[in-house]
Biotite code that builds the C-alpha atoms (Angstrom):
import biotite.structure as struc

atoms = struc.array([
    struc.Atom([222.665, 285.187, 51.098], chain_id="A", res_id=1, res_name="MET", atom_name="CA", element="C"),
    struc.Atom([223.975, 281.763, 50.201], chain_id="A", res_id=2, res_name="SER", atom_name="CA", element="C"),
    struc.Atom([225.868, 281.069, 46.995], chain_id="A", res_id=3, res_name="LYS", atom_name="CA", element="C"),
    struc.Atom([223.087, 278.728, 45.855], chain_id="A", res_id=4, res_name="LEU", atom_name="CA", element="C"),
    struc.Atom([220.412, 281.388, 46.462], chain_id="A", res_id=5, res_name="LYS", atom_name="CA", element="C"),
    struc.Atom([222.419, 283.881, 44.369], chain_id="A", res_id=6, res_name="LYS", atom_name="CA", element="C"),
    struc.Atom([222.787, 281.327, 41.552], chain_id="A", res_id=7, res_name="GLN", atom_name="CA", element="C"),
    struc.Atom([219.055, 280.603, 41.755], chain_id="A", res_id=8, res_name="PHE", atom_name="CA", element="C"),
    struc.Atom([218.120, 284.281, 41.520], chain_id="A", res_id=9, res_name="GLU", atom_name="CA", element="C"),
    struc.Atom([220.512, 284.755, 38.587], chain_id="A", res_id=10, res_name="ALA", atom_name="CA", element="C"),
    struc.Atom([218.930, 281.751, 36.849], chain_id="A", res_id=11, res_name="ALA", atom_name="CA", element="C"),
    struc.Atom([215.453, 283.232, 37.426], chain_id="A", res_id=12, res_name="VAL", atom_name="CA", element="C"),
    struc.Atom([216.601, 286.432, 35.697], chain_id="A", res_id=13, res_name="ALA", atom_name="CA", element="C"),
    struc.Atom([218.238, 284.407, 32.900], chain_id="A", res_id=14, res_name="ASP", atom_name="CA", element="C"),
    struc.Atom([215.055, 282.373, 32.387], chain_id="A", res_id=15, res_name="SER", atom_name="CA", element="C"),
    struc.Atom([213.309, 285.539, 31.224], chain_id="A", res_id=16, res_name="LYS", atom_name="CA", element="C"),
    struc.Atom([215.960, 286.102, 28.521], chain_id="A", res_id=17, res_name="LYS", atom_name="CA", element="C"),
    struc.Atom([216.216, 282.660, 26.923], chain_id="A", res_id=18, res_name="LEU", atom_name="CA", element="C"),
    struc.Atom([216.958, 282.610, 23.176], chain_id="A", res_id=19, res_name="PRO", atom_name="CA", element="C"),
    struc.Atom([213.861, 280.505, 22.444], chain_id="A", res_id=20, res_name="ALA", atom_name="CA", element="C"),
    struc.Atom([210.637, 279.863, 24.331], chain_id="A", res_id=21, res_name="LYS", atom_name="CA", element="C"),
    struc.Atom([210.829, 276.427, 25.987], chain_id="A", res_id=22, res_name="PRO", atom_name="CA", element="C"),
    struc.Atom([208.156, 273.801, 25.401], chain_id="A", res_id=23, res_name="SER", atom_name="CA", element="C"),
    struc.Atom([205.164, 273.682, 27.731], chain_id="A", res_id=24, res_name="ASN", atom_name="CA", element="C"),
    struc.Atom([206.633, 270.624, 29.486], chain_id="A", res_id=25, res_name="ASP", atom_name="CA", element="C"),
    struc.Atom([209.875, 272.492, 30.206], chain_id="A", res_id=26, res_name="VAL", atom_name="CA", element="C"),
    struc.Atom([207.945, 275.578, 31.321], chain_id="A", res_id=27, res_name="LEU", atom_name="CA", element="C"),
    struc.Atom([206.025, 273.405, 33.784], chain_id="A", res_id=28, res_name="LEU", atom_name="CA", element="C"),
    struc.Atom([209.318, 271.949, 35.081], chain_id="A", res_id=29, res_name="GLN", atom_name="CA", element="C"),
    struc.Atom([210.699, 275.453, 35.556], chain_id="A", res_id=30, res_name="LEU", atom_name="CA", element="C"),
    struc.Atom([207.523, 276.531, 37.349], chain_id="A", res_id=31, res_name="TYR", atom_name="CA", element="C"),
    struc.Atom([207.524, 273.513, 39.660], chain_id="A", res_id=32, res_name="ALA", atom_name="CA", element="C"),
    struc.Atom([211.211, 273.829, 40.543], chain_id="A", res_id=33, res_name="LEU", atom_name="CA", element="C"),
    struc.Atom([210.849, 277.568, 41.107], chain_id="A", res_id=34, res_name="TYR", atom_name="CA", element="C"),
    struc.Atom([207.878, 277.119, 43.442], chain_id="A", res_id=35, res_name="LYS", atom_name="CA", element="C"),
    struc.Atom([209.531, 274.215, 45.281], chain_id="A", res_id=36, res_name="GLN", atom_name="CA", element="C"),
    struc.Atom([212.731, 276.247, 45.667], chain_id="A", res_id=37, res_name="GLY", atom_name="CA", element="C"),
    struc.Atom([210.882, 279.267, 47.030], chain_id="A", res_id=38, res_name="ASN", atom_name="CA", element="C"),
    struc.Atom([207.959, 277.822, 48.940], chain_id="A", res_id=39, res_name="GLU", atom_name="CA", element="C"),
    struc.Atom([208.546, 274.113, 49.538], chain_id="A", res_id=40, res_name="GLY", atom_name="CA", element="C"),
    struc.Atom([205.855, 271.494, 49.043], chain_id="A", res_id=41, res_name="ASP", atom_name="CA", element="C"),
    struc.Atom([202.618, 272.366, 47.282], chain_id="A", res_id=42, res_name="VAL", atom_name="CA", element="C"),
    struc.Atom([199.651, 273.071, 49.549], chain_id="A", res_id=43, res_name="GLU", atom_name="CA", element="C"),
    struc.Atom([195.976, 273.676, 49.070], chain_id="A", res_id=44, res_name="GLY", atom_name="CA", element="C"),
    struc.Atom([193.388, 272.123, 46.828], chain_id="A", res_id=45, res_name="LYS", atom_name="CA", element="C"),
    struc.Atom([194.018, 271.088, 43.241], chain_id="A", res_id=46, res_name="ARG", atom_name="CA", element="C"),
    struc.Atom([192.266, 273.473, 40.812], chain_id="A", res_id=47, res_name="PRO", atom_name="CA", element="C"),
    struc.Atom([189.092, 272.237, 39.155], chain_id="A", res_id=48, res_name="GLY", atom_name="CA", element="C"),
    struc.Atom([188.953, 270.737, 35.677], chain_id="A", res_id=49, res_name="PHE", atom_name="CA", element="C"),
    struc.Atom([187.889, 274.065, 34.142], chain_id="A", res_id=50, res_name="THR", atom_name="CA", element="C"),
    struc.Atom([191.247, 275.627, 35.124], chain_id="A", res_id=51, res_name="ASP", atom_name="CA", element="C"),
    struc.Atom([193.499, 273.506, 32.934], chain_id="A", res_id=52, res_name="MET", atom_name="CA", element="C"),
    struc.Atom([196.560, 275.757, 33.244], chain_id="A", res_id=53, res_name="VAL", atom_name="CA", element="C"),
    struc.Atom([196.274, 275.988, 37.030], chain_id="A", res_id=54, res_name="GLY", atom_name="CA", element="C"),
    struc.Atom([195.739, 272.255, 37.226], chain_id="A", res_id=55, res_name="ARG", atom_name="CA", element="C"),
    struc.Atom([198.831, 271.514, 35.091], chain_id="A", res_id=56, res_name="ALA", atom_name="CA", element="C"),
    struc.Atom([200.949, 273.836, 37.248], chain_id="A", res_id=57, res_name="LYS", atom_name="CA", element="C"),
    struc.Atom([199.626, 272.264, 40.445], chain_id="A", res_id=58, res_name="TYR", atom_name="CA", element="C"),
    struc.Atom([200.282, 268.745, 39.136], chain_id="A", res_id=59, res_name="ASP", atom_name="CA", element="C"),
    struc.Atom([203.834, 269.631, 38.046], chain_id="A", res_id=60, res_name="ALA", atom_name="CA", element="C"),
    struc.Atom([204.587, 271.102, 41.470], chain_id="A", res_id=61, res_name="TRP", atom_name="CA", element="C"),
    struc.Atom([202.936, 268.192, 43.312], chain_id="A", res_id=62, res_name="ALA", atom_name="CA", element="C"),
    struc.Atom([205.036, 265.729, 41.268], chain_id="A", res_id=63, res_name="ALA", atom_name="CA", element="C"),
    struc.Atom([208.218, 266.946, 42.997], chain_id="A", res_id=64, res_name="ILE", atom_name="CA", element="C"),
    struc.Atom([206.730, 267.067, 46.494], chain_id="A", res_id=65, res_name="LYS", atom_name="CA", element="C"),
    struc.Atom([209.341, 266.167, 49.098], chain_id="A", res_id=66, res_name="GLY", atom_name="CA", element="C"),
    struc.Atom([212.248, 267.631, 47.117], chain_id="A", res_id=67, res_name="THR", atom_name="CA", element="C"),
    struc.Atom([214.356, 269.871, 49.351], chain_id="A", res_id=68, res_name="SER", atom_name="CA", element="C"),
    struc.Atom([214.394, 273.572, 48.521], chain_id="A", res_id=69, res_name="THR", atom_name="CA", element="C"),
    struc.Atom([218.173, 273.396, 47.937], chain_id="A", res_id=70, res_name="ASP", atom_name="CA", element="C"),
    struc.Atom([217.807, 270.477, 45.532], chain_id="A", res_id=71, res_name="ASP", atom_name="CA", element="C"),
    struc.Atom([214.989, 272.248, 43.681], chain_id="A", res_id=72, res_name="ALA", atom_name="CA", element="C"),
    struc.Atom([217.118, 275.384, 43.348], chain_id="A", res_id=73, res_name="MET", atom_name="CA", element="C"),
    struc.Atom([220.078, 273.370, 42.017], chain_id="A", res_id=74, res_name="LYS", atom_name="CA", element="C"),
    struc.Atom([217.872, 271.591, 39.480], chain_id="A", res_id=75, res_name="ARG", atom_name="CA", element="C"),
    struc.Atom([216.334, 274.914, 38.404], chain_id="A", res_id=76, res_name="TYR", atom_name="CA", element="C"),
    struc.Atom([219.781, 276.460, 37.845], chain_id="A", res_id=77, res_name="VAL", atom_name="CA", element="C"),
    struc.Atom([220.911, 273.393, 35.847], chain_id="A", res_id=78, res_name="GLU", atom_name="CA", element="C"),
    struc.Atom([217.759, 273.429, 33.706], chain_id="A", res_id=79, res_name="LEU", atom_name="CA", element="C"),
    struc.Atom([218.081, 277.139, 32.873], chain_id="A", res_id=80, res_name="VAL", atom_name="CA", element="C"),
    struc.Atom([221.770, 276.662, 32.029], chain_id="A", res_id=81, res_name="GLU", atom_name="CA", element="C"),
    struc.Atom([220.875, 273.819, 29.647], chain_id="A", res_id=82, res_name="SER", atom_name="CA", element="C"),
    struc.Atom([218.291, 276.047, 27.919], chain_id="A", res_id=83, res_name="LEU", atom_name="CA", element="C"),
    struc.Atom([220.708, 278.925, 27.354], chain_id="A", res_id=84, res_name="LYS", atom_name="CA", element="C"),
    struc.Atom([222.371, 276.879, 24.637], chain_id="A", res_id=85, res_name="GLY", atom_name="CA", element="C"),
])
């Protein structure tokens, strides 16, 4: 396992133990970077307007389409570190 992958997995664990719950915008960033780091670009249809949470998640992930998985993992690690205070 690469050093970056280990850092990413540690940051995922740390994200569940943050001292304060991040804002919804930050949570969406974390979600998008996590998905991009694990799965790559978003696929499938955008959820309908009745699924506002699913739609927000999809939009956040789609906004970083084209970002490499390594770059997404690095950005995720940096964001979690900044939230740890």
